[in-house]
C-alpha positions in Angstrom: 2.7 -82.3 -8.0 0.5 -79.8 -9.7 -0.5 -78.2 -6.4 3.1 -77.5 -5.3 4.2 -76.6 -8.9 1.5 -74.0 -8.9 3.2 -72.3 -5.9 6.4 -72.0 -7.8 8.2 -75.2 -6.6 9.9 -77.6 -8.9 8.2 -81.0 -8.3 10.0 -84.3 -8.9 8.5 -87.8 -8.4 11.0 -90.6 -9.0 9.9 -94.2 -8.8 11.8 -96.1 -6.0 13.9 -99.0 -7.3 11.7 -102.0 -7.9 8.7 -99.9 -8.7 7.2 -98.4 -11.8 9.8 -97.5 -14.5 12.8 -97.8 -12.3 15.1 -100.8 -12.5 14.0 -103.8 -10.4 17.0 -106.0 -9.3 15.9 -109.5 -8.3 18.3 -110.0 -5.3 17.1 -108.7 -1.9 20.5 -107.3 -1.1 20.0 -104.6 -3.7 17.2 -103.0 -1.6 19.0 -101.9 1.6 18.1 -98.5 2.9 21.6 -97.4 1.9 20.9 -98.3 -1.7 17.5 -96.5 -1.6 18.9 -93.3 0.0 21.9 -93.5 -2.3 19.5 -93.5 -5.3 17.9 -90.3 -4.1 21.3 -88.6 -3.4 22.5 -89.7 -6.9 19.4 -88.1 -8.4 19.9 -84.9 -6.6 23.6 -84.8 -7.7 22.5 -85.6 -11.3 20.0 -82.7 -11.3 22.5 -80.4 -9.4 20.1 -79.8 -6.5 22.0 -79.1 -3.4 19.0 -79.2 -1.0 15.3 -80.1 -1.3 12.1 -80.6 0.6 11.4 -84.3 0.5 7.9 -85.8 0.6 7.2 -89.6 0.9 4.4 -92.1 1.7 4.9 -95.5 3.3 8.1 -97.0 1.8 8.7 -93.5 0.3 8.4 -92.1 3.8 11.0 -94.5 5.1 13.3 -93.4 2.3 12.6 -89.7 3.1 13.3 -90.2 6.9 16.6 -92.0 6.2 17.7 -89.4 3.7 17.2 -86.9 6.6 19.1 -89.2 8.9 22.1 -90.0 6.6 22.3 -86.7 4.7 20.7 -83.8 6.5 22.9 -81.5 4.5 20.8 -82.3 1.4 17.3 -81.8 3.1 15.6 -78.5 3.7 12.6 -80.2 5.3 10.6 -83.5 5.2 6.9 -84.4 4.9 6.1 -88.0 5.7 2.7 -89.7 5.1 1.5 -92.8 6.9 4.8 -94.0 8.5 6.5 -92.0 11.3 10.2 -92.1 12.0 11.2 -94.8 14.4 14.5 -94.8 16.3 16.6 -97.9 15.8 15.3 -100.8 17.9 17.4 -102.5 20.5 17.2 -105.8 18.6 16.6 -107.1 15.1 13.2 -106.2 13.6 12.3 -109.9 13.0 12.3 -110.5 16.7 9.5 -107.9 17.1 7.3 -109.8 14.6 8.1 -113.4 15.5 5.4 -113.6 18.1 2.7 -112.8 15.5 3.2 -116.1 13.8 3.6 -117.3 10.2 0.3 -115.7 9.2 1.6 -112.1 9.8 2.1 -110.4 6.4 5.7 -109.2 7.0 6.7 -112.7 8.2 5.2 -114.3 5.0 7.1 -111.7 2.9 10.5 -112.9 4.2 10.8 -116.1 2.1 11.9 -115.2 -1.4 9.3 -116.3 -4.0 6.6 -117.3 -1.5 4.5 -114.2 -1.7 5.2 -113.7 -5.4 3.7 -117.1 -6.1 0.7 -116.3 -4.0 0.2 -112.9 -5.7 0.6 -114.4 -9.1 -2.7 -116.3 -8.6 -4.4 -113.0 -9.0 -4.4 -110.2 -11.6 -2.2 -107.3 -10.5 -5.3 -105.1 -10.3 -7.0 -107.5 -7.9 -3.9 -107.6 -5.7 -3.9 -103.8 -5.5 -7.7 -103.7 -4.7 -7.2 -106.1 -1.9 -4.5 -103.9 -0.3 -6.4 -100.7 -0.9 -9.3 -102.3 1.1 -7.2 -103.5 4.0 -8.5 -103.3 7.5 -6.8 -103.6 10.9 -7.8 -107.2 11.4 -6.5 -108.2 7.9 -2.8 -108.1 8.8 -2.6 -111.7 10.0 -4.0 -114.6 8.0 -5.2 -117.8 9.7 -2.7 -120.7 9.9 -1.7 -122.1 6.5 -3.4 -119.3 4.6 -1.4 -116.8 2.5 -2.2 -113.1 3.3 -3.3 -112.3 -0.2 -5.9 -115.2 -0.1 -7.1 -113.9 3.2 -7.6 -110.3 2.1 -11.0 -109.3 0.6 -11.5 -106.6 -2.0 -14.0 -103.9 -1.4 -17.4 -104.9 -2.7 -18.0 -101.4 -4.0 -15.7 -99.1 -6.1 -13.3 -97.0 -4.0 -14.3 -93.4 -4.5 -10.7 -92.1 -4.5 -9.3 -94.1 -7.4 -10.8 -94.6 -10.8 -10.6 -97.9 -12.8 -8.3 -96.1 -15.3 -5.9 -95.1 -12.5 -6.0 -98.6 -11.0 -5.3 -100.1 -14.4 -2.2 -97.8 -14.8 -0.8 -99.0 -11.5 -1.6 -102.6 -12.3 0.2 -102.3 -15.6 3.4 -101.1 -13.9 3.3 -104.0 -11.4 2.6 -106.4 -14.3 5.7 -105.1 -16.0 8.1 -105.0 -13.0 6.6 -107.7 -10.8 6.2 -107.6 -7.0 9.7 -109.0 -6.1 11.3 -105.5 -5.8 8.7 -104.1 -3.4 8.7 -107.3 -1.3 12.5 -107.2 -1.1 12.2 -104.0 1.0 10.7 -106.1 3.7 13.3 -108.8 3.3 16.0 -106.2 4.2 14.6 -105.1 7.5 17.1 -107.0 9.7 20.0 -106.1 7.3 19.0 -102.4 7.6 19.0 -102.8 11.4 22.6 -103.9 11.2 23.6 -101.3 8.7 22.1 -98.4 10.7 24.1 -99.2 13.9 26.2 -96.0 13.5 23.0 -94.0 13.7 21.7 -95.7 16.9 20.0 -93.0 19.0 20.4 -90.3 16.3 17.6 -87.8 15.8 16.0 -86.2 12.7 17.2 -82.6 12.9 15.5 -81.0 9.9 12.0 -79.5 10.1 9.4 -82.3 9.7 5.7 -82.8 9.2 3.9 -86.1 9.6 0.5 -86.6 8.1 -1.4 -89.7 9.2 -4.9 -91.0 8.7 -7.1 -91.4 11.8 -8.3 -94.8 10.4 -5.0 -95.9 9.0 -4.1 -99.4 10.0 -0.5 -98.4 10.3 -1.3 -95.6 12.7 -3.8 -97.7 14.8 -1.6 -100.8 15.2 1.7 -101.8 16.7 1.5 -99.1 19.4 2.1 -96.4 16.8 -0.7 -94.2 18.0 0.7 -94.1 21.5 4.2 -93.5 20.1 2.9 -90.4 18.2 0.8 -89.1 21.1 3.1 -89.8 24.0 5.9 -87.5 22.9 8.3 -90.3 21.9 8.0 -89.4 18.3 8.8 -85.7 18.9 11.8 -86.8 21.1 13.3 -88.4 18.0 12.2 -85.6 15.6 12.4 -82.4 17.7 11.3 -80.0 15.0 8.0 -81.9 14.3 4.5 -81.0 13.3 1.8 -83.7 13.3 -1.5 -83.7 11.4 -3.9 -86.6 11.9 -6.7 -86.2 9.4 -9.7 -88.1 8.4 -8.9 -91.1 6.2 -7.1 -94.3 5.9 -3.6 -95.3 4.6 -3.6 -93.9 1.0 -4.2 -90.3 2.1 -2.6 -88.7 -0.9 -5.3 -90.2 -3.0 -8.2 -90.5 -0.6 -7.8 -86.9 0.8 -5.8 -85.3 -2.0 -7.0 -81.7 -1.4 -6.5 -81.9 2.3 -3.0 -83.4 1.9 -2.1 -80.7 -0.6 -3.3 -78.1 1.9 -1.2 -79.6 4.7 1.9 -79.7 2.6 1.5 -76.2 1.2 0.9 -74.7 4.7 4.1 -76.4 5.8 6.0 -75.0 2.8 4.5 -71.6 3.4 5.8 -71.7 7.0 9.2 -72.7 5.8 9.3 -69.9 3.3 8.2 -67.4 6.0 11.1 -68.6 8.2 13.5 -67.9 5.4 12.2 -64.4 4.7 14.6 -61.7 6.1 13.2 -59.9 9.1 
């Protein structure tokens, strides 16, 4: 935020519903992609911002992509970290993950209360450390084992997050719980049904995707091929891709590089808007 503000931009960072200081409804149905994008549009209306550049990471990236899909009139451009835009699949998302078995983390998340009970066996800071240390092979637990019990925390401190920062994040999760974040995963099939009117639709605004070359999300599920094959650009025609050194939490692990990538994109946009 400081980096873009220093260039003269107004920077806003709202917490998604279920996270941080935002409200956290308990029922999964309150977390559809229509609710999430609706929150963003309501915020823009409240602040009287007709059009913005939107930047998001992971679940925030999905919110950003769908804001572009549903309301391109409110988006000047988009920068997404970690999660590319995927066109709507031919069938429900749950069918794609069923073959991975009950140990697959998204499958375990589906049952309300199950993962919350498992997470609650650990301090919130420990849960976060386990996910910050995640590796490609950690996505599926052995039979009968909860994913959080299977994950192992890094044996050494992570260089890109201080204990103080970790404690601040943990405090927020301690306050709001993990049900809200998990409910996003529980709405995957509902989102598939709700987005039927946009089947085959493309992202039409200028877009930049920033991914980590060692990111589990980029290396798994055929995503690397999707990015490199041209299929990604087919769905997002005005696309720029930057794969940089790092893992999933690039905005923390490679903060200066990510700032540079975002600012260069913003500079390019500003140049395009300058009268010739």
